[in-house]
C-alpha positions in Angstrom: 109.2 185.5 56.2 110.0 182.2 58.0 109.9 184.0 61.3 106.3 184.4 60.8 105.4 181.1 59.2 107.5 178.6 61.2 105.6 179.8 64.4 102.1 179.4 62.9 102.9 175.8 61.5 104.2 174.8 65.0 100.9 176.2 66.6 99.0 174.2 63.7 100.9 171.2 64.6 100.0 171.5 68.2 96.4 172.7 67.8 95.3 170.1 65.5 96.6 167.2 67.6 95.4 168.6 70.9 92.0 169.7 69.3 91.4 166.4 67.2 93.3 163.7 69.2 93.8 160.6 66.8 92.0 162.5 64.3 94.4 165.4 63.9 97.2 163.0 63.5 95.6 161.4 60.6 95.0 165.1 59.2 98.6 166.3 59.7 100.3 162.8 58.2 97.9 163.3 55.2 98.9 166.6 54.9 102.6 165.6 55.0 102.2 162.5 52.7 100.1 164.6 50.0 103.8 166.3 49.6 102.9 169.6 52.0 106.2 170.4 54.1 105.0 169.3 57.2 107.5 166.9 58.7 106.4 163.9 60.3 109.5 163.8 62.4 107.8 166.6 64.1 104.3 165.3 64.2 104.7 162.0 65.5 107.2 162.6 68.3 104.7 165.1 69.7 101.9 162.6 69.3 104.5 160.2 71.4 104.7 162.9 74.0 100.9 162.7 74.4 101.2 159.1 74.9 103.7 159.5 77.6 101.0 162.1 79.4 98.4 159.2 79.3 96.3 160.9 76.5 97.2 158.5 73.8 97.9 155.0 73.1 101.4 154.2 71.2 99.9 151.6 68.8 97.1 153.6 68.1 99.4 156.5 67.5 101.4 154.7 65.1 98.3 153.3 63.4 96.5 156.8 62.8 99.8 158.1 61.6 99.8 155.3 58.8 96.4 155.8 57.8 97.1 159.6 57.3 100.0 158.3 55.1 97.7 156.5 53.2 95.1 159.2 52.8 97.6 161.9 51.8 99.5 159.5 49.5 96.6 158.6 47.5 96.2 162.0 46.9 99.9 162.4 45.6 99.3 159.3 43.6 96.4 160.5 41.9 98.4 163.8 41.1 101.1 161.7 39.4 98.5 159.6 37.4 96.4 162.1 36.1 98.7 165.2 36.1 102.2 163.4 35.0 105.6 164.9 35.7 105.1 167.9 33.6 102.4 169.2 35.9 104.3 168.2 38.9 107.4 170.2 37.7 105.0 173.1 37.0 103.3 173.4 40.0 105.4 171.7 42.9 107.4 174.3 43.4 104.3 176.1 45.6 104.7 173.3 48.0 108.6 173.0 47.8 108.8 170.2 45.5 111.7 170.8 43.3 113.3 168.6 40.4 115.6 167.4 43.2 113.1 165.6 44.9 111.3 164.6 42.1 114.4 162.8 40.8 115.7 161.2 43.7 111.9 159.6 44.0 111.8 158.6 40.4 115.1 157.0 40.1 114.6 155.2 43.4 111.2 153.8 41.8 112.7 153.2 38.4 115.4 150.9 39.7 113.4 149.0 42.3 109.9 149.1 40.9 106.8 148.5 43.1 108.5 147.8 46.4 110.0 151.2 46.4 106.9 152.5 47.9 107.5 150.1 50.9 111.2 150.8 51.1 110.7 154.4 50.3 108.4 155.2 53.2 111.2 154.1 55.5 113.4 156.9 54.2 113.4 160.7 55.1 112.9 163.1 52.1 112.1 160.0 49.9 109.0 158.9 51.9 107.4 162.3 51.4 107.4 162.1 47.5 107.6 158.3 46.5 103.6 158.4 45.8 104.0 160.6 42.9 106.3 158.5 40.4 104.2 155.6 41.6 101.1 157.5 40.4 103.2 158.3 37.0 103.9 154.9 36.6 100.5 153.7 37.2 101.2 151.4 40.2 98.2 148.9 41.1 96.3 150.5 43.8 96.0 147.7 45.9 99.5 147.1 46.0 100.3 150.8 46.6 97.9 151.2 49.6 99.3 147.6 51.3 102.7 149.0 50.5 102.0 152.3 51.9 100.6 151.3 54.9 103.0 148.6 55.9 105.9 151.0 55.2 104.5 154.0 57.1 103.6 152.0 60.1 107.0 151.2 61.6 108.1 154.9 60.8 105.3 156.6 62.6 105.8 153.9 65.4 109.6 154.5 65.7 108.9 158.3 65.9 106.2 158.5 68.4 108.4 156.0 70.5 111.0 158.6 70.6 108.7 161.1 71.7 107.5 158.9 74.2 110.6 158.1 75.7 111.9 161.8 75.9 108.7 162.5 77.8 109.6 159.8 80.3 113.3 160.6 80.5 112.2 164.5 81.0 109.9 163.1 84.0 112.4 161.1 85.7 115.1 163.8 85.7 114.6 166.5 88.2 117.4 168.8 86.9 115.5 168.6 83.2 112.2 169.6 85.2 114.1 172.4 87.1 114.9 174.2 83.6 111.1 174.4 82.4 108.0 174.1 84.2 106.1 172.3 81.4 107.5 170.0 78.9 105.1 171.1 76.2 107.2 174.8 76.1 110.2 172.4 75.0 108.0 170.7 72.4 106.8 174.0 70.9 110.2 175.1 70.4 111.3 172.1 69.1 108.6 172.2 66.6 109.6 175.5 65.5 113.1 174.9 64.9 112.3 171.6 63.0 109.9 173.0 60.6 112.1 176.1 60.2 115.2 173.9 59.2 112.7 171.7 57.3 111.5 174.7 54.9 115.3 176.2 54.9 116.4 173.2 53.4 113.9 172.8 50.8 114.1 176.6 49.9 117.9 176.0 49.5 117.9 173.5 46.8 115.1 175.0 45.0 117.7 178.0 44.8 120.2 175.7 43.4 121.0 175.9 39.8 119.4 172.6 37.8 117.2 171.7 40.8 
């Protein structure tokens, strides 16, 4: 099953960014921040590679990514606010959200309060689900939006910068260029592997007892 899903997701990421430009980054990061397993660790580095090719600007890429995080997080916040934890536990499994992810985010939020939204946006896994407990707790929308953007922007910038530097290094090393004629072939392969690992990791933990 994964053999069919993963290449489709990889193609979706590439096609969306290539076709919609900055808008594609916003859309993809919104999907990721709405708790749907489309990892930013793949989306933003590919966007950074397109900065290297001259198509995008690094600061605008990071800003588009952060805006997408705000958009998707607002949806997740609303789900937590209006549906509460029972709703999330009942339906979250359809987007690979198990009790493990909810517990991580909830405990983190309960311990540190509103600032968790800012800190959580900088942490893998936690950042994807932190909007849910914020919504359940009824956190101020103004604080939520500000903290989400401030926390998301450095994350998006760092990942895009990694993609930019990888593209730069690839271009400078003739040995690497000799292996593949086009860098986007490698990027697509990385996306396939990255998305596949992400889905496998969530499915594995969903199948464990007490998750």
